[in-house]
Steps between C-alpha positions, in 0.01 A plus 500: 500500500471833321501797738279805452554835675214745553526857628235737634319637804325266741181667616243457771152488345223632726136454405161507668301176540263409219406792279525770766636833383822632652289756686282232663547268795776468755707198390762450228617167362873480431682308226845531348527593134693695241531400136854360501447320831185346355701373203765359733247315714318358198827379346599333827156336520569353156836360609750759381808607697425867571687781673307813588673836550341789686560732798299466819526671840734357761224446757228251588293593192799431277553170680137404437534589132806275465319217677221527242747475211689209655173315553491450123864395474637824357869580537512823703874503568566830318197694619609840633394613849448868574253785518211526741190350340365257245314654207127436487195533282133518590268300278127554460334206326267555206131432543225516241541823304772630735859453384781390728729768641863507616659762728879478531709574808851446367677837521809483725455129565804278551501411131446860389854582614679195359825587320675324209800402714285354779481172306810306380345445160792312350491244782120478491470451124804283435371161389135612477285412200272804510455833674145632541389853587221735401396855426354530848847487651614775264202715604562490877794742514803616303730284712282192445513571125879536512528173693283321245708624209824399669357150545397487133846616390663236719269230364598592144869492589465154653281360222189471719165529323293804603123467540282808535143561608410849373267547800403863440345661810430865421454602866856397590701716259530798735871564566674796330588422139291182488424407137295182474512458122874564461592277794272212408612519139866472606423205729313326218786558255735321739272199563495153350139448608234772535157460658214746541133558433392689190499839673846446649641407159360828369662699783838337452508502121292806417299293249121491546369166622240277334171503696399165655120487503429133573168433674555124539734214410384492136675824406730479195841668528592716201823320417592735216467809719715352776756372248540853363514642852778269615694544178514869596602406855779279366639798312496705818631225732727281283677348801179343630435133423161458668227766503198402708180703530215433744153585371222555753149638462328577830128450443420558869686490831465120512487412130818525292601360162871419478749380242847582366705524183870428453746609231817297470751481216264643239196292597177586680357255754149517644336295771174412668265774622385461860157629599541541876194531724527564786831681536609475865812720489662630179809646668821329389352330193762656275773386739359147484509521118864614499618242752330208328645595162852541638467166677371328188795627299738336748344153469340484156591593142147514356409871478129434445489280811685768698242764406212265581659424837547869579140603426370205701705613801376857463139386477536295819642799689162672461360241743756556779478782758817703547775598259682169458413205279507200733439228245702199392627400157256207508203730561603727215534206261162360608335838443635513145272211398196543724225751571561484877265456790534124555594364841851353501479166688 
């Protein structure tokens, strides 16, 4: 079985029940999350052999975090122990006209201080099919960025494919010398597969994105405009074989329109548009998209099918509370050909 390695910070997600604001109430609900961990869990759910690399504290909280990862069958044998606390983020759900809000608590976490030599990257990546990381990891700290780039360099040396989620989070780029555009651009130039939404592609490439204004599932994608856009991206990132862009228009807090476009080997692929109402939890939908596409590439050679599979998985994630996409391959395939809502007997 093909082995996939993912690398990033495992986080504790804390949110208030229902649509309470962070300033209301007395209780928090806790879930584990983090983009690269979400990808790892989704890949394992789909049957892939996945190793997840991170750094967690050597205490009971770190033990609990590892138990969560092992619950989904992830290989945690090279996870680094150290530091004093697990990074966290506080999530305020959207409601009506009010947008969702995220407050990070990641400075000086266990992962914040990870160093390039903490992980035996040659041993970890030898024999792997793909290595996945994201721009979030590069934004946490200079040492996390250095560790990411060492992993990417090792993957190239060993012939391991590099997959990248641009994952631009403007509030994270705070350490001295942090340069989001330059860093993301370098990561993208060294990747075989790049994923991001239209705004993230703009941040990483410096090229203005094409507005996505769909109001429902009948919207027509401007194929010529996206063809010209990705032809420019191919000039900028010639090493990349698959360029995937998620397109989402948020009509309200619970009503989103979602699709994606893919550029591969000089050809543009489009897919179904999902009109999602109600949205239960949009966090991790991009991670679900990435994981499903990577999985599909490992088991199928039909690029159109792989894109259809990925957008179906992402659409389903909108219905699941928490960061992680706990759906099966069978459910994703069924959703590709149905409108949903029927009881499965």
